[in-house]
C-alpha positions as CSV (number, residue, x, y, z in Angstrom):
1,X,81.4,53.4,-7.5
2,X,81.2,54.1,-11.2
3,X,78.9,56.7,-10.3
4,X,79.9,57.9,-7.1
5,X,83.6,58.4,-9.5
6,X,81.6,60.6,-12.2
7,X,79.9,62.6,-10.0
8,X,83.0,63.4,-7.7
9,X,85.2,64.1,-11.7
10,X,81.5,65.8,-12.2
11,X,82.3,68.7,-9.3
12,X,85.8,69.2,-10.0
13,X,85.0,70.2,-13.8
14,X,82.3,72.7,-12.6
15,X,84.7,73.9,-10.3
16,X,87.4,74.5,-12.2
17,X,85.3,75.8,-15.0
18,X,83.9,78.8,-12.5
19,X,87.3,79.0,-11.2
20,X,89.2,79.4,-14.3
21,X,87.2,79.3,-17.3
22,X,89.1,77.8,-19.3
23,X,87.7,74.0,-20.6
24,X,91.5,72.6,-20.8
25,X,92.2,74.0,-17.1
26,X,89.1,73.0,-15.8
27,X,90.0,69.6,-16.5
28,X,93.2,69.7,-15.0
29,X,92.0,70.7,-12.0
30,X,89.7,67.2,-12.5
31,X,92.8,65.7,-13.0
32,X,94.3,66.6,-10.2
33,X,90.7,66.4,-7.7
34,X,91.4,62.7,-9.3
35,X,94.8,62.4,-8.0
36,X,94.0,63.7,-4.7
37,X,91.3,61.6,-3.8
38,X,93.4,58.1,-4.2
39,X,95.8,59.6,-2.2
40,X,93.7,60.8,0.2
41,X,91.5,57.6,0.3
42,X,95.3,55.5,0.1
43,X,96.1,56.8,3.8
44,X,92.5,56.4,4.9
45,X,92.7,52.9,3.9
46,X,96.5,52.1,5.6
47,X,94.8,54.3,8.5
48,X,90.9,53.7,9.0
49,X,91.5,50.4,10.9
50,X,93.7,51.4,13.7
51,X,91.8,54.6,14.6
52,X,88.1,53.1,14.1
53,X,89.4,50.2,16.9
54,X,90.7,53.4,18.7
55,X,87.6,55.1,18.7
56,X,85.9,52.4,19.7
57,X,88.1,52.0,22.8
58,X,88.0,48.0,21.6
59,X,90.3,45.9,24.0
60,X,91.7,42.9,21.9
61,X,91.8,39.7,23.4
62,X,93.5,36.3,23.4
63,X,92.2,32.8,22.5
64,X,92.7,32.1,25.9
65,X,90.6,34.8,27.4
66,X,87.4,34.0,25.1
67,X,87.7,30.2,24.1
68,X,84.5,29.9,22.8
69,X,84.3,33.3,20.6
70,X,87.9,32.2,19.0
71,X,86.6,28.7,18.5
72,X,83.6,30.4,16.9
73,X,85.8,32.5,14.6
74,X,88.0,29.6,14.1
75,X,85.6,27.5,12.3
76,X,83.7,30.2,10.6
77,X,87.2,31.0,8.5
78,X,87.8,27.6,8.0
79,X,84.0,26.9,5.6
80,X,84.8,30.6,4.1
81,X,88.7,30.4,2.7
82,X,90.2,33.2,5.6
83,X,92.9,33.8,7.9
84,X,91.1,34.6,11.2
85,X,91.1,37.8,12.3
86,X,92.3,39.6,15.4
87,X,89.2,39.9,18.1
88,X,88.2,42.3,20.0
89,X,85.5,43.5,22.8
90,X,84.3,46.8,23.7
91,X,83.0,46.9,26.7
92,X,79.7,47.6,27.1
93,X,76.3,46.2,27.1
94,X,74.7,47.9,24.3
95,X,74.0,44.4,21.3
96,X,76.7,45.3,18.5
97,X,79.3,44.4,16.5
98,X,81.6,46.0,13.6
99,X,84.8,44.2,11.2
100,X,87.2,46.6,10.3
101,X,91.0,46.2,9.0
102,X,92.4,47.0,4.9
103,X,92.6,43.1,3.8
104,X,92.0,40.0,5.0
105,X,95.6,39.5,6.2
106,X,95.2,43.2,8.5
107,X,91.4,42.5,9.1
108,X,90.1,42.6,13.1
109,X,86.7,42.2,14.6
110,X,84.8,43.9,17.0
111,X,82.4,42.5,19.5
112,X,80.5,44.5,22.4
113,X,80.2,42.2,25.4
114,X,76.1,42.5,25.8
115,X,75.9,41.0,22.6
116,X,78.9,38.1,23.9
117,X,76.9,37.8,26.9
118,X,73.2,37.4,25.3
119,X,73.8,35.4,21.9
120,X,73.2,31.6,22.0
121,X,75.9,29.7,19.8
122,X,74.2,29.9,17.0
123,X,73.2,33.7,16.8
124,X,76.4,34.6,17.5
125,X,78.0,32.1,14.4
126,X,75.2,34.0,12.3
127,X,76.9,37.7,13.8
128,X,79.8,36.2,13.7
129,X,79.7,35.4,9.5
130,X,78.3,38.6,8.9
131,X,81.2,40.1,10.1
132,X,84.3,38.2,8.5
133,X,81.3,38.7,4.9
134,X,82.5,42.2,5.6
135,X,86.0,41.5,5.7
136,X,85.8,38.3,2.8
137,X,83.8,41.2,0.3
138,X,86.1,43.7,1.4
139,X,83.5,46.1,2.7
140,X,86.1,48.1,4.3
141,X,88.4,48.5,1.4
142,X,84.9,50.3,-0.4
143,X,83.7,51.9,2.5
144,X,87.5,54.0,3.1
145,X,87.3,55.0,-0.7
146,X,83.4,56.3,-0.3
147,X,84.6,58.1,3.2
148,X,87.5,59.4,1.6
149,X,85.6,60.6,-1.6
150,X,82.9,62.5,0.0
151,X,86.0,64.5,2.6
152,X,87.6,65.7,-0.2
153,X,83.9,66.4,-1.6
154,X,83.6,68.8,1.3
155,X,87.2,70.3,0.9
156,X,86.5,71.3,-2.9
157,X,82.8,72.5,-1.7
158,X,84.4,75.3,1.5
159,X,87.3,76.1,-0.7
160,X,85.2,77.1,-3.4
161,X,82.8,78.6,-1.8
162,X,85.4,80.8,0.7
163,X,86.7,81.5,-2.8
164,X,83.9,83.0,-4.2
165,X,83.0,84.8,-1.2
166,X,86.4,86.5,-0.7
167,X,88.3,85.9,-3.2
168,X,86.0,87.0,-6.2
169,X,86.5,86.7,-9.7
170,X,89.9,87.7,-12.0
171,X,89.0,89.1,-15.1
172,X,89.8,86.9,-17.0
173,X,87.5,84.6,-16.2
174,X,84.5,87.5,-15.6
175,X,85.6,88.4,-19.5
176,X,85.1,84.6,-20.2
177,X,81.1,83.9,-22.2
178,X,79.5,81.4,-20.6
179,X,81.7,81.9,-17.2
180,X,78.7,83.3,-15.2
181,X,76.7,79.9,-15.2
182,X,79.0,77.7,-13.9
183,X,79.7,80.3,-10.7
184,X,76.0,79.5,-10.5
185,X,76.2,75.8,-11.5
186,X,79.2,75.7,-8.9
187,X,78.0,77.8,-5.8
188,X,74.8,75.0,-5.6
189,X,76.8,72.0,-6.4
190,X,79.6,73.6,-3.7
191,X,76.4,73.1,-1.5
192,X,74.4,70.2,-2.4
193,X,77.2,68.2,-3.5
194,X,78.1,67.2,0.0
195,X,74.8,66.0,0.9
196,X,74.6,64.1,-2.3
197,X,77.5,62.2,-1.7
198,X,76.5,61.3,1.2
199,X,73.6,60.4,0.3
200,X,74.7,58.0,-2.5
201,X,77.7,56.2,0.6
202,X,74.8,55.6,2.8
203,X,72.7,53.7,-0.3
204,X,76.6,52.0,-0.7
205,X,76.5,51.0,3.0
206,X,72.2,49.5,3.2
207,X,73.7,47.6,0.5
208,X,76.7,46.4,1.2
209,X,74.5,44.9,4.9
210,X,72.6,43.0,2.4
211,X,75.5,41.2,0.9
212,X,77.0,40.5,4.1
213,X,73.8,39.5,5.6
214,X,73.4,36.9,2.5
215,X,77.4,36.0,2.8
216,X,76.8,35.3,6.0
217,X,74.0,33.0,6.2
218,X,75.8,30.9,3.2
219,X,78.8,30.9,5.2
220,X,76.9,29.2,8.6
221,X,74.3,27.7,6.0
222,X,71.8,28.2,8.7
223,X,70.7,31.5,8.4
224,X,67.9,31.3,10.9
225,X,70.6,31.8,13.2
226,X,71.8,35.1,11.7
227,X,67.8,36.8,12.2
228,X,67.4,35.2,15.6
229,X,70.3,37.2,16.4
230,X,69.3,40.2,14.4
231,X,65.7,40.4,16.3
232,X,67.1,40.9,20.0
233,X,69.5,43.1,18.4
234,X,66.6,45.1,16.7
235,X,65.2,44.7,20.5
236,X,67.8,46.4,22.1
237,X,67.1,49.9,22.4
238,X,70.4,51.0,23.9
239,X,72.7,52.8,22.2
240,X,76.1,52.7,22.2
241,X,77.8,55.2,23.6
242,X,81.7,54.4,21.9
243,X,79.7,54.9,18.6
244,X,79.5,58.4,16.2
245,X,78.3,59.0,13.1
246,X,82.1,58.2,11.5
247,X,81.7,55.3,12.7
248,X,78.2,54.0,12.3
249,X,78.2,51.9,9.3
250,X,80.5,49.7,9.9
251,X,78.8,48.4,13.1
252,X,75.9,45.3,11.7
253,X,73.5,47.8,13.1
254,X,73.3,51.6,13.5
255,X,74.4,52.1,16.7
256,X,73.1,55.5,17.8
257,X,69.2,53.9,17.6
258,X,67.6,57.6,16.2
259,X,64.7,56.4,14.2
260,X,62.4,58.9,15.3
261,X,60.7,60.9,12.5
262,X,59.3,59.8,9.1
263,X,60.4,56.3,7.3
264,X,60.9,56.9,3.9
265,X,63.3,60.1,5.5
266,X,65.1,57.6,8.0
267,X,65.4,54.8,4.5
268,X,67.1,58.0,3.0
269,X,69.8,59.0,5.3
270,X,69.9,55.5,7.9
271,X,73.4,53.6,7.7
272,X,71.7,50.1,7.5
273,X,69.2,48.9,5.4
274,X,64.9,48.5,7.8
275,X,65.8,45.6,10.2
276,X,62.6,43.7,8.9
277,X,63.5,44.0,5.2
278,X,67.0,42.1,5.9
279,X,64.7,39.6,8.4
280,X,62.5,38.9,5.5
281,X,65.0,38.8,2.7
282,X,66.8,36.1,5.1
283,X,64.4,34.1,5.7
284,X,63.3,33.7,2.1
285,X,67.0,32.4,2.0
286,X,66.2,29.3,4.0
287,X,62.9,28.5,2.3
């Protein structure tokens, strides 16, 4: 995250130098970029949860609708010291689940009907513990911040490229020594920075999945339950119809099921770590 924030600041500075050719003005632009990132992150932080549930067509249920699921989650919440989140069902036969919400007091967990139908009790406990761990570890807050930073970089890159293509450079900038170098660097960054930012976000997302697996196993004290659930989820090749690239990173497993191609390329651009690695780490905890 420190590297991510530094990268955003560097992009803002380089674009500022390319636009103005003045160091102090570039630092000012970098500061405005930082303020914009904070505002954007706050807006995303407060609105992301409801938006994600709406996009996923998740329907809230009460305890009377599924007492088994509610009791499972309530017991895990007692063990982990969390308030019980709102529960949602996604009417889809694919096997998946996700957690969202800006903090433990405003959290929600959504699970597909397919997962509910096919998991045994210990496997359901493993999945729910994983999702509660995302809430306890404030992963939703972290994801909101990183998504906001990616959006900001993409917006800055687009504005910069358009200004270069259609606006050109002012006389003051063209007379400034080294301005041409920053223009070249700025163009390269404008093209590459959204890709680099996305790769950094995906790396953060994969690490948080490992952490949620480990934290969930510690809550249940039975890693094998989550292992068995992940094996069933991995064997299911049905994509989740309501998922998209904007929400894929939230789920316990990649809901898009697009794993064709070179293995190293998949691992680099995947929202989730390889399932076999996750299972191996959990089994290592059990040993």
